[in-house]
C-alpha positions as CSV (number, residue, x, y, z in Angstrom):
1,M,4.9,-4.9,19.5
2,D,6.5,-4.7,15.9
3,F,10.0,-3.6,14.6
4,R,9.5,0.1,14.7
5,G,8.2,-0.1,18.6
6,R,4.4,0.2,17.7
7,K,1.7,-1.7,19.8
8,Y,-0.6,-3.4,18.5
9,V,-3.9,-4.6,20.3
10,A,-3.4,-8.3,21.7
11,T,-6.4,-10.1,20.5
12,A,-5.4,-12.2,17.6
13,Y,-8.0,-11.3,14.7
14,L,-10.7,-9.1,15.0
15,N,-9.8,-5.7,15.8
16,E,-9.4,-2.4,14.0
17,Q,-5.7,-2.9,13.5
18,G,-6.7,-6.1,11.7
19,S,-6.9,-7.3,8.0
20,D,-9.1,-5.6,5.2
21,L,-11.9,-7.9,6.4
22,A,-11.6,-7.8,9.8
23,K,-11.9,-4.0,9.5
24,G,-14.9,-4.2,7.0
25,L,-16.7,-6.6,9.6
26,L,-16.8,-3.9,12.4
27,I,-19.3,-1.8,13.1
28,R,-19.2,0.7,16.1
29,N,-22.4,0.2,19.1
30,D,-22.2,3.9,19.8
31,R,-23.8,4.9,16.6
32,K,-24.3,8.7,15.6
33,A,-25.9,10.5,13.2
34,I,-23.6,10.8,9.8
35,G,-24.3,14.7,9.1
36,E,-22.8,16.8,6.2
37,G,-19.2,16.1,7.5
38,G,-19.5,12.6,8.2
39,F,-21.2,11.8,4.4
40,F,-17.8,13.4,3.1
41,W,-15.7,11.0,4.8
42,L,-18.1,8.3,4.0
43,C,-17.2,9.4,0.5
44,V,-13.6,9.7,0.8
45,S,-13.4,6.4,2.6
46,I,-15.1,4.6,-0.5
47,A,-12.7,6.6,-3.1
48,S,-9.9,5.5,-0.5
49,N,-11.0,2.1,-0.5
50,W,-11.1,1.9,-4.0
51,G,-8.1,2.5,-4.7
52,G,-8.6,2.2,-8.5
53,D,-8.5,4.8,-11.7
54,A,-9.9,7.9,-10.9
55,G,-10.1,8.8,-14.8
56,R,-7.7,11.7,-14.6
57,E,-4.9,12.8,-17.3
58,D,-2.2,12.3,-14.5
59,E,-3.6,8.9,-14.0
60,L,-3.8,9.0,-10.3
61,K,-5.2,6.1,-8.6
62,T,-8.4,7.1,-6.3
63,D,-6.6,7.0,-3.1
64,K,-3.8,9.6,-4.2
65,I,-6.1,12.3,-5.9
66,P,-7.2,15.3,-2.8
67,L,-9.8,14.5,-0.3
68,K,-12.5,16.8,-2.3
69,D,-11.9,15.0,-5.9
70,R,-12.6,11.8,-4.1
71,Y,-15.8,13.1,-2.8
72,M,-16.7,13.9,-6.1
73,W,-15.4,10.9,-7.6
74,V,-17.9,8.7,-5.3
75,L,-20.8,11.4,-6.2
76,D,-19.9,10.7,-10.1
77,N,-19.9,7.2,-9.4
78,E,-23.0,6.9,-6.8
79,E,-25.0,5.0,-9.3
80,I,-22.5,1.7,-9.3
81,I,-21.5,2.1,-5.7
82,V,-25.3,1.8,-4.9
83,A,-25.6,-1.1,-7.2
84,Y,-22.9,-3.1,-5.6
85,A,-24.5,-3.0,-2.2
86,E,-28.0,-3.9,-3.9
87,N,-26.6,-7.3,-5.2
88,P,-22.9,-7.6,-4.3
89,K,-23.2,-11.4,-5.7
90,L,-24.6,-10.1,-9.1
91,N,-22.6,-6.7,-9.4
92,Q,-19.0,-8.2,-8.6
93,G,-16.6,-4.8,-9.5
94,W,-16.5,-4.1,-5.8
95,M,-14.3,-7.3,-5.7
96,K,-11.5,-5.5,-7.8
97,A,-11.1,-3.0,-5.2
98,D,-7.8,-2.1,-3.3
99,K,-9.7,-3.3,-0.2
100,P,-12.5,-4.9,-0.9
101,W,-14.4,-5.9,2.5
102,Q,-13.8,-2.3,3.7
103,F,-14.8,-0.6,0.3
104,I,-18.1,-3.1,0.1
105,A,-19.0,-2.1,4.4
106,A,-19.1,1.7,2.8
107,C,-20.9,1.0,-0.1
108,F,-23.6,-0.5,1.6
109,E,-23.4,2.5,4.4
110,M,-24.3,4.6,1.3
111,L,-27.2,2.7,0.2
112,K,-28.3,2.7,4.0
113,L,-28.2,6.4,4.2
114,R,-30.0,7.0,0.7
115,Q,-32.5,4.6,1.6
116,H,-33.0,6.5,4.9
117,Q,-33.6,9.6,3.0
118,M,-35.9,8.6,0.8
119,G,-35.2,11.3,-2.1
120,D,-34.6,14.2,0.7
121,V,-30.6,14.4,0.2
122,E,-30.3,17.2,3.2
123,D,-31.2,14.7,5.5
124,F,-28.2,13.4,6.8
125,S,-29.5,12.1,10.4
126,Y,-29.3,8.5,9.5
127,E,-27.2,6.9,12.5
128,S,-24.0,4.9,11.3
129,G,-21.2,2.8,13.3
130,L,-19.1,2.5,10.1
131,E,-15.5,3.8,11.0
132,A,-13.6,6.2,7.9
133,Y,-10.3,5.1,8.7
134,L,-7.2,7.6,8.5
135,D,-3.6,6.2,8.3
136,G,-0.4,8.5,9.4
137,S,2.1,9.5,6.7
138,T,5.5,7.9,7.6
139,N,4.7,8.6,11.5
140,G,8.3,8.1,12.7
141,S,9.4,10.5,9.8
142,Q,6.7,12.8,10.1
143,H,7.2,13.0,14.1
144,L,11.0,14.0,13.4
145,S,9.8,16.5,10.5
146,A,7.4,18.5,13.0
147,L,9.9,18.4,16.0
148,M,12.7,19.6,13.5
149,L,10.5,22.1,11.6
150,D,12.3,20.3,8.2
151,E,10.8,22.4,5.6
152,E,12.0,20.1,3.2
153,T,10.5,16.5,4.3
154,A,7.5,18.6,5.6
155,P,5.5,18.4,2.0
156,Y,6.2,14.3,1.9
157,V,4.8,13.7,5.5
158,N,1.7,16.0,4.8
159,L,2.4,18.4,7.6
160,V,1.8,21.4,4.8
161,P,-0.9,22.0,2.7
162,S,-0.8,20.6,-0.6
163,D,-3.3,19.8,-3.9
164,L,-2.0,16.0,-3.6
165,P,-1.0,14.1,-0.5
166,G,2.8,13.5,0.1
167,D,4.6,10.1,-0.4
168,L,7.7,10.0,1.3
169,Y,8.3,6.1,0.3
170,M,8.1,6.9,-3.2
171,F,10.1,9.8,-2.9
172,V,12.8,8.0,-1.6
173,A,11.9,5.3,-4.5
174,Y,12.5,7.6,-7.3
175,H,15.8,8.9,-6.0
176,M,17.1,5.4,-5.2
177,W,16.3,3.8,-8.8
178,A,17.8,7.1,-10.3
179,E,21.0,5.7,-8.1
180,L,20.6,2.4,-9.7
181,E,20.5,3.6,-13.0
182,K,23.4,5.7,-13.0
183,E,25.7,2.6,-11.6
184,V,24.4,0.4,-14.1
185,S,24.5,2.9,-16.7
186,E,28.6,3.0,-15.8
187,M,28.9,-0.5,-16.3
188,T,30.2,-2.0,-19.7
189,S,27.8,-4.1,-21.7
190,R,30.3,-7.4,-21.1
191,T,30.0,-6.7,-17.5
192,K,26.1,-6.2,-17.4
193,K,25.6,-9.5,-19.6
194,S,27.9,-11.1,-17.0
195,L,25.7,-9.7,-14.1
196,D,22.3,-10.6,-15.7
197,K,23.4,-14.2,-16.4
198,C,24.2,-14.6,-12.6
199,I,20.9,-13.3,-11.7
200,D,19.3,-15.6,-14.0
201,T,21.1,-18.6,-13.2
202,L,20.0,-17.6,-9.3
203,I,16.6,-17.5,-10.0
204,E,16.4,-20.2,-12.0
205,M,17.8,-22.6,-9.3
206,K,15.7,-21.3,-6.5
207,K,12.9,-22.1,-9.2
208,Q,14.1,-25.4,-9.2
209,I,14.0,-26.1,-5.4
210,N,10.8,-24.5,-5.0
211,A,9.6,-27.1,-7.7
212,T,10.7,-29.9,-5.3
213,E,9.1,-32.1,-2.5
214,A,9.9,-30.4,0.8
215,K,12.6,-32.1,2.8
216,S,13.1,-34.4,0.3
217,E,17.0,-35.6,-0.5
218,Q,16.7,-33.6,-3.9
219,R,15.6,-30.2,-2.6
220,Q,18.5,-30.7,0.2
221,E,21.0,-31.5,-2.6
222,L,19.7,-28.5,-4.5
223,I,20.0,-26.1,-1.6
224,E,23.3,-27.6,-0.9
225,I,24.4,-26.5,-4.7
226,Y,22.6,-23.6,-4.6
227,K,24.8,-22.1,-1.1
228,K,27.9,-23.3,-2.6
229,Y,27.1,-21.2,-6.1
230,K,26.5,-17.8,-3.9
231,L,29.2,-18.5,-1.6
232,K,31.7,-18.7,-4.8
233,N,29.9,-15.7,-6.3
234,K,29.9,-13.7,-3.0
235,E,31.3,-10.6,-5.0
236,I,29.7,-11.0,-8.3
237,I,26.1,-11.1,-6.7
238,K,27.1,-8.3,-4.6
239,R,27.9,-6.1,-8.0
240,A,24.9,-7.5,-9.7
241,A,22.5,-6.0,-6.7
242,P,21.9,-2.9,-8.9
243,V,21.5,-4.8,-11.7
244,F,18.6,-7.3,-10.2
245,W,16.6,-4.1,-8.8
246,L,16.2,-2.3,-12.0
247,R,14.5,-5.4,-12.9
248,V,11.4,-4.1,-10.9
249,N,9.1,-1.7,-13.2
250,E,6.2,-1.0,-11.1
251,D,6.2,2.2,-9.1
252,K,3.8,0.1,-6.3
253,Q,6.7,-2.7,-6.1
254,K,9.5,0.3,-5.8
255,R,7.9,2.0,-3.2
256,K,7.0,-1.3,-1.2
257,I,11.0,-2.4,-1.5
258,C,12.0,1.2,0.3
259,K,8.8,1.3,2.4
260,R,10.4,-1.0,5.4
261,G,13.8,0.9,5.3
262,V,12.3,4.3,5.1
263,M,9.7,3.4,8.3
264,T,12.4,2.2,10.0
265,L,14.8,5.0,12.6
266,P,18.3,3.3,12.4
267,S,19.9,2.2,15.9
268,T,22.9,1.7,17.5
269,R,24.3,-0.7,19.6
270,R,26.8,-0.4,22.4
271,K,29.6,-3.1,21.7
């Protein structure tokens, strides 16, 4: 069980909760005719695993656009998707996918389906064993929102109809960075400069530590100097936190930073 109380399989690697490679290797033994519905989800899976530029004005990536649009994106790009499966060593663009192994596995499935159809695009009798993985939306918050009939958070955990998928992590990240910007804007330029200097010093000290040989005397000396600097400047480092986090500019990184805190429900302990 992990820090959220989620259960995971006991096997070490090859399972449906494993890495991108593990998921890309798995094929179900109980194959079924793909059908039109299965073909739709195959396309959704391809677009979601690609996770790249969808060619839209809003610059959303293929894993963030409506399901219907993901389906259409795959049909519009089917020629190159099939080409990846026909010769993956030559056509290596699939390696740029967000989840390359699941993406190429789905490309192979698309190729096999088209080969089965032999020009008859209405024939969906091809038997597929590929999984189209679907992830929940911040499950803990999703359940709480449903139990409390919370109309405010419901759109961000995908409990109500919406053109675009909700993202509670990003919603929290936007608010967090807005608060950070507000706090830093109230600092004098002199204070901010001082805090920036403190941050740069810590980063440089860490670089020096990492550049030395593990378990060497020099490394131990640098670690001790680093610890003493942190202890001496404890209060300054606390004040420097918002300045440090504002150095993060990419939305993907902001989302990642907020993710663990959002998905972890607060716990109380008896003293």
